[in-house]
C-alpha positions as CSV (number, residue, x, y, z in Angstrom):
1,M,101.7,96.4,69.6
2,R,98.4,97.6,71.1
3,I,97.2,101.0,70.0
4,L,95.1,103.4,72.0
5,V,93.6,106.7,71.0
6,S,94.0,109.2,73.9
7,A,92.2,111.8,75.9
8,V,90.5,114.3,73.6
9,V,89.8,111.8,70.8
10,L,88.0,109.6,73.4
11,L,85.8,112.6,74.1
12,L,84.4,112.1,70.6
13,V,82.9,108.7,71.6
14,G,81.2,110.0,74.7
15,L,77.7,110.1,73.3
16,P,75.8,107.7,71.0
17,V,75.9,108.2,67.3
18,A,72.9,109.5,65.5
19,V,71.0,106.6,63.9
20,R,73.0,105.7,60.9
21,A,74.1,102.2,59.9
22,Q,77.9,101.8,59.7
23,A,79.5,99.5,57.1
24,P,81.8,96.8,58.4
25,G,85.4,97.9,58.2
26,A,84.4,101.5,57.8
27,V,87.2,104.1,58.5
28,T,86.9,105.7,61.9
29,L,88.8,108.6,63.3
30,E,91.0,106.2,65.2
31,S,91.7,103.9,62.3
32,A,92.5,106.8,60.0
33,M,95.1,108.2,62.4
34,V,96.6,104.7,63.2
35,S,96.9,104.0,59.5
36,A,98.7,107.3,59.0
37,V,101.1,106.7,61.9
38,D,101.8,103.1,60.9
39,R,102.3,103.6,57.2
40,H,103.1,107.2,56.2
41,P,106.6,107.6,54.6
42,T,107.2,110.7,56.8
43,V,107.0,108.6,59.9
44,V,109.1,105.8,58.4
45,A,111.8,108.3,57.5
46,A,111.8,109.8,61.0
47,A,112.0,106.3,62.5
48,Q,115.1,105.5,60.4
49,A,116.7,108.8,61.4
50,L,116.2,107.7,65.0
51,R,117.9,104.4,64.4
52,A,120.8,106.2,62.9
53,A,121.0,108.5,65.9
54,E,121.0,105.4,68.2
55,A,123.9,104.0,66.2
56,R,125.8,107.2,66.4
57,I,125.6,107.2,70.2
58,V,127.1,103.7,70.3
59,V,129.9,105.0,68.1
60,A,130.5,107.9,70.4
61,R,130.6,105.8,73.6
62,A,133.0,103.3,72.0
63,G,135.7,106.0,72.1
64,T,135.6,106.0,75.9
65,V,136.2,102.3,76.5
66,L,139.1,99.9,76.1
67,A,139.5,98.9,72.5
68,V,140.9,95.4,71.7
69,T,141.8,94.4,68.2
70,A,143.2,91.3,66.5
71,N,145.9,91.8,64.0
72,A,147.4,89.4,61.4
73,R,150.0,89.9,58.7
74,A,151.7,87.5,56.3
75,S,154.0,87.9,53.3
76,V,156.1,85.9,50.9
77,G,158.6,87.1,48.4
78,T,162.2,88.3,47.7
79,V,161.8,91.8,49.1
80,G,163.2,92.4,52.6
81,S,161.8,94.4,55.4
82,S,163.7,97.4,54.2
83,G,162.0,97.2,50.8
84,A,165.2,96.1,49.0
85,P,165.4,92.9,47.0
86,T,167.2,90.1,48.9
87,G,168.6,88.4,45.8
88,G,167.9,85.0,47.3
89,A,165.2,82.5,47.4
90,P,161.7,83.6,48.4
91,G,161.1,84.0,52.1
92,T,158.1,84.1,54.3
93,S,157.1,86.0,57.3
94,H,154.0,86.4,59.5
95,D,152.8,88.1,62.6
96,V,149.6,87.5,64.7
97,S,148.9,89.6,67.8
98,L,146.3,91.1,70.0
99,G,146.4,94.8,70.7
100,A,144.6,97.0,73.3
101,S,144.4,100.8,73.5
102,Y,142.8,103.2,76.0
103,S,142.4,106.9,76.0
104,I,143.3,108.0,79.5
105,Y,142.7,111.7,79.0
106,D,141.7,113.8,76.1
107,G,140.6,117.1,77.6
108,G,137.0,115.8,78.0
109,I,136.4,115.8,74.2
110,R,135.1,112.2,74.0
111,A,132.7,112.7,76.9
112,L,131.4,115.8,75.3
113,Q,131.0,113.9,72.0
114,V,128.9,111.3,73.9
115,A,126.8,114.2,75.3
116,Q,126.4,115.6,71.8
117,A,125.3,112.2,70.4
118,Q,122.8,111.9,73.3
119,A,121.3,115.4,72.4
120,A,121.1,114.3,68.8
121,L,119.3,111.1,69.9
122,E,116.8,113.1,71.9
123,A,116.2,115.4,69.0
124,A,115.6,112.4,66.7
125,Q,113.1,111.0,69.3
126,A,111.3,114.3,69.4
127,S,111.3,114.5,65.5
128,L,109.7,111.1,65.4
129,A,107.0,112.2,67.8
130,V,106.4,115.4,65.7
131,A,106.1,113.3,62.5
132,R,103.6,111.0,64.1
133,Q,101.5,113.9,65.4
134,D,101.6,115.7,62.0
135,V,100.4,112.7,60.0
136,A,97.8,111.8,62.6
137,I,96.3,115.3,62.6
138,A,96.4,115.4,58.8
139,A,94.5,112.1,58.7
140,G,92.0,113.4,61.3
141,Q,91.3,116.6,59.4
142,A,90.9,114.6,56.1
143,Y,88.5,112.2,57.9
144,F,86.2,115.1,59.1
145,N,86.4,116.8,55.7
146,V,85.0,113.7,54.0
147,L,82.2,113.6,56.5
148,R,81.5,117.3,56.0
149,A,81.4,116.8,52.3
150,Q,79.0,113.8,52.6
151,R,76.6,115.7,54.8
152,T,76.7,118.6,52.5
153,V,75.6,116.3,49.6
154,E,72.7,115.2,51.7
155,V,71.6,118.8,52.3
156,R,72.0,119.5,48.5
157,E,70.0,116.4,47.6
158,A,67.2,117.5,49.9
159,A,67.3,121.0,48.4
160,L,67.0,119.6,44.9
161,R,64.1,117.4,45.8
162,T,62.3,120.4,47.3
163,A,63.1,122.5,44.3
164,R,61.7,119.9,41.9
165,G,58.6,119.7,44.0
166,Q,58.2,123.4,43.7
167,V,58.4,123.2,40.0
168,E,55.6,120.6,40.0
169,Q,53.5,122.8,42.3
170,A,54.0,125.8,40.1
171,E,53.0,123.8,37.0
172,A,49.9,122.5,38.8
173,F,48.9,126.1,39.6
174,V,49.4,127.1,35.9
175,R,47.2,124.1,34.8
176,A,44.6,125.1,37.3
177,G,44.7,128.7,36.1
178,T,45.7,130.1,39.4
179,G,49.4,130.5,38.7
180,A,51.7,132.4,36.4
181,R,54.0,130.8,33.8
182,A,56.8,133.0,35.2
183,D,56.5,131.1,38.5
184,V,57.3,127.9,36.6
185,V,60.3,129.4,34.9
186,R,61.6,130.8,38.2
187,A,61.1,127.5,40.0
188,Q,62.9,125.7,37.1
189,A,65.8,128.1,37.4
190,T,66.1,127.4,41.1
191,A,66.0,123.7,40.5
192,A,68.8,123.9,38.0
193,T,70.9,125.9,40.4
194,A,70.2,123.3,43.1
195,E,71.3,120.5,40.7
196,A,74.5,122.3,39.9
197,D,75.2,122.8,43.6
198,L,74.7,119.0,44.1
199,V,77.2,118.2,41.3
200,T,79.8,120.4,43.0
201,A,79.1,118.9,46.4
202,R,79.5,115.3,45.0
203,G,82.8,116.3,43.4
204,Q,84.0,117.5,46.8
205,V,83.2,114.1,48.3
206,E,85.5,112.5,45.7
207,I,88.3,115.0,46.3
208,T,88.2,114.8,50.1
209,G,88.1,111.0,49.8
210,V,91.4,111.0,47.8
211,Q,92.9,113.4,50.4
212,L,91.9,111.0,53.2
213,R,93.5,108.0,51.4
214,S,96.6,110.0,50.9
215,A,96.7,111.1,54.5
216,M,96.3,107.5,55.6
217,A,99.0,106.4,53.1
218,A,96.4,104.1,51.5
219,P,96.2,103.3,47.8
220,L,94.2,106.1,46.0
221,A,92.1,103.5,44.3
222,Q,91.1,101.7,47.5
223,A,87.4,101.6,48.2
224,L,86.6,103.7,51.3
225,T,83.6,103.9,53.6
226,V,83.8,106.5,56.4
227,A,82.0,105.8,59.7
228,D,80.2,108.6,61.5
229,P,81.8,109.7,64.8
230,A,79.9,110.1,68.1
231,A,78.4,113.4,69.0
232,P,81.3,115.9,69.9
233,V,81.9,116.8,73.5
234,P,83.6,120.2,73.6
235,V,86.7,120.6,75.8
236,V,86.6,123.4,78.3
237,L,90.1,124.8,78.7
238,A,91.2,128.4,79.2
239,P,93.3,129.6,76.3
240,S,96.1,130.9,78.6
241,D,96.3,127.5,80.3
242,A,96.4,125.8,76.8
243,A,99.3,128.0,75.8
244,A,101.3,127.1,79.0
245,Q,100.6,123.4,78.5
246,A,101.7,123.5,74.9
247,V,105.2,124.8,75.9
248,R,105.5,121.9,78.4
249,E,104.2,119.1,76.2
250,R,104.9,119.9,72.5
251,S,107.6,117.7,70.9
252,E,108.7,120.6,68.7
253,V,109.9,122.4,71.9
254,R,111.7,119.3,73.2
255,R,113.4,118.9,69.8
256,L,114.7,122.5,70.0
257,D,115.8,122.0,73.6
258,A,117.9,119.1,72.4
259,D,119.3,121.2,69.5
260,V,120.3,123.9,72.0
261,R,122.2,121.3,74.2
262,N,123.8,119.9,71.1
263,A,125.0,123.4,70.0
264,E,126.3,124.2,73.6
265,V,128.3,121.0,73.6
266,A,129.8,121.8,70.2
267,L,130.8,125.2,71.5
268,R,132.6,123.6,74.4
269,I,134.5,121.2,72.1
270,A,135.5,124.1,69.9
271,E,136.8,126.0,72.9
272,I,138.9,123.0,74.1
273,R,140.4,122.5,70.7
274,A,141.2,126.2,70.4
275,G,143.3,126.1,73.6
276,L,146.0,123.9,75.0
277,L,145.0,120.3,74.3
278,V,146.7,117.5,76.3
279,T,146.0,113.8,75.6
280,V,147.2,110.7,77.3
281,S,146.8,107.2,76.0
282,A,148.0,103.7,76.8
283,G,148.4,100.6,74.7
284,G,149.6,97.0,74.8
285,V,150.3,94.1,72.5
286,V,150.4,90.4,73.1
287,Q,152.2,88.3,70.5
288,V,150.4,85.2,69.4
289,S,152.7,84.0,66.6
290,P,155.6,84.0,66.3
291,N,156.9,84.3,69.9
292,P,153.7,83.4,71.6
293,G,153.1,85.4,74.9
294,Q,155.6,88.1,74.2
295,L,154.2,91.4,75.7
296,G,154.7,95.0,74.8
297,W,153.2,98.2,76.2
298,S,153.2,101.9,75.7
299,L,152.2,105.1,77.5
300,G,152.1,108.3,75.6
301,A,151.2,111.9,76.1
302,N,150.6,114.7,73.6
303,A,150.2,118.4,73.9
304,S,149.1,120.8,71.2
305,F,148.3,124.5,70.9
306,P,147.3,126.5,67.8
307,I,149.8,129.3,67.3
308,L,149.5,130.2,63.7
309,D,146.4,128.7,62.0
310,G,145.1,131.7,60.1
311,G,142.5,132.3,62.9
312,A,140.8,129.0,62.2
313,A,140.5,127.9,65.9
314,R,139.0,131.3,67.0
315,A,136.7,131.2,64.0
316,E,135.4,127.7,65.0
317,V,134.6,129.0,68.4
318,A,132.8,132.1,67.0
319,A,130.8,129.9,64.7
320,A,129.9,127.5,67.5
321,R,128.8,130.4,69.7
322,A,126.7,131.8,66.9
323,N,125.1,128.3,66.4
324,V,124.1,128.3,70.1
325,A,122.5,131.7,69.8
326,A,120.7,130.6,66.6
327,A,119.4,127.4,68.3
328,Q,118.2,129.4,71.3
329,A,116.4,131.9,68.9
330,R,114.7,129.0,67.0
331,R,113.5,127.6,70.3
332,E,112.0,130.9,71.4
333,A,110.3,131.3,68.0
334,T,108.9,127.8,68.3
335,V,107.7,128.6,71.8
336,L,105.8,131.6,70.5
337,Q,104.4,129.5,67.7
338,V,103.1,126.7,69.8
339,Q,101.7,129.1,72.4
340,T,99.8,130.9,69.7
341,Q,98.5,127.7,68.2
342,A,97.3,126.4,71.5
343,Y,95.7,129.6,72.5
344,Q,93.8,129.9,69.2
345,A,92.9,126.2,69.3
346,A,91.3,126.5,72.8
347,A,89.5,129.7,71.9
348,G,88.4,128.2,68.6
349,A,87.0,125.1,70.3
350,R,85.1,127.3,72.8
351,D,83.7,129.6,70.1
352,T,82.8,126.9,67.6
353,G,80.8,125.1,70.2
354,A,78.8,128.3,70.7
355,R,78.4,128.7,67.0
356,V,77.0,125.2,66.6
357,D,74.3,126.0,69.2
358,A,73.4,129.3,67.5
359,L,73.2,127.7,64.1
360,R,70.9,124.9,65.4
361,V,68.5,127.6,66.4
362,S,69.0,129.2,63.0
363,V,68.1,126.0,61.2
364,S,64.9,125.6,63.2
365,A,63.8,129.1,62.4
366,A,64.6,128.8,58.7
367,E,62.7,125.6,58.4
368,E,59.7,127.0,60.2
369,S,59.8,130.1,57.8
370,L,59.9,127.7,54.8
371,R,57.0,125.7,56.2
372,V,54.9,128.9,56.6
373,A,55.9,130.2,53.1
374,E,54.9,126.9,51.5
375,G,51.6,126.9,53.3
376,R,50.8,130.4,52.2
377,Y,51.7,129.5,48.6
378,R,49.5,126.4,48.6
379,A,46.7,128.4,50.1
380,G,47.0,131.0,47.3
381,V,47.9,133.9,49.6
382,G,51.6,133.8,49.2
383,T,54.0,134.0,46.2
384,L,56.5,131.5,44.9
385,L,59.2,134.1,45.3
386,E,58.6,134.0,49.1
387,V,58.9,130.2,49.0
388,L,62.1,130.3,47.0
389,D,63.7,132.9,49.3
390,A,62.7,130.8,52.3
391,Q,64.1,127.6,50.7
392,S,67.4,129.3,49.9
393,L,67.7,130.5,53.5
394,A,66.8,127.1,54.9
395,T,69.4,125.4,52.6
396,Q,72.1,127.8,53.6
397,A,71.2,127.4,57.3
398,R,71.6,123.6,57.0
399,I,74.9,124.0,55.1
400,N,76.2,126.4,57.8
401,A,75.1,124.0,60.5
402,V,77.0,121.1,58.8
403,Q,80.1,123.3,58.5
404,A,79.9,124.3,62.1
405,L,79.4,120.8,63.4
406,Y,82.5,119.5,61.6
407,D,84.4,122.6,62.5
408,L,83.7,121.6,66.1
409,Y,85.0,118.1,65.6
410,L,88.1,119.5,64.0
411,A,88.5,122.1,66.8
412,I,88.5,119.4,69.4
413,V,91.2,117.3,67.6
414,N,93.2,120.4,66.7
415,L,93.2,121.4,70.4
416,Q,94.6,118.0,71.4
417,Y,97.3,118.4,68.8
418,A,98.1,122.0,69.8
419,L,98.4,120.9,73.5
420,G,101.0,118.2,72.5
421,Q,98.8,115.3,73.7
422,P,99.5,112.2,71.5
423,L,96.8,111.6,69.0
424,V,97.8,107.9,68.9
425,R,99.3,106.2,71.9
426,R,101.4,103.0,71.7
427,T,101.8,100.6,74.6
């Protein structure tokens, strides 16, 4: 089965990747999502529930067609057909026949049961789609979280190298008699803090790696290399349009639509059973042995009406009517939820793109400020404190830029999810 990654995910490969060698077999956004959809137990369970729903609709439809059965009976003994002992030698008897039965009229209950099974099937199909989307988005989020953690480590490593260089510079000034010992201590403290930040960042890489393996339903001990995505291409979509599209496309809404139909059919069945119920059926038997070819037939009608049942019939109708109202309310709640998610996702993608641009400028300014502070310090007209402050601001600006970049990646994929567009397509 060929697997395609759809619309918005494809936007992520629109521009060339920054120069960074990729290891063969490295995990990509596509492969992470595909692995989750193919292997995650949540999807397996939903697929099996769909198979069960498909079987139930076959069972429901079987009640509307002609049923033919083969029957056989044989006995030996000294007990007669009346159940009393015969008192004689053991006797034998047998009977082989073919029987047919057909429900001519049942008040429409069987047809409604088929409609109910069909609604349940549609709900199961929507549930499978929801499960696939949920595990795919979780894998996508985990994938970008790993990349975010790895890029953060790179920033922290650079900050530690710079801090150690500042320690060496301060010590050199002390040896030359142009610096204070306090500057060395201050630089060493900054370097120690940078080293602790790096340890934390490396630990986050390990944690996010485990989370990615779990989201992909891969063994937690499996070696994992994550490939860089292409530069993100933001999606321009008005939040109000996103909210409207989500209601049309989200599988959660389709599942609730099916649940409402199921509840409405159940109400109609309860109403039929609470009133005068008339059924008509026909049957026939062909004897095979003994008396081959002997025919028999029957035509029967039955009418029932609950007179005294302790109010059970009316209570069943009331319960079914309440179930319809509850299903409709759940649908409306889900509509509100998906509208809000899509609106926020569209607004978030727009705003995060603007934040990435702003932070890019911030990084450039912070790096220039650091360059100036270092130059002043080397020339002996600036202080180490100025350098350390500038270094802290530059490091934080780089961290913020990394966070914003991967927030943008996540915002694009989250928008696709919120719109109800399949993250993984199968053809």
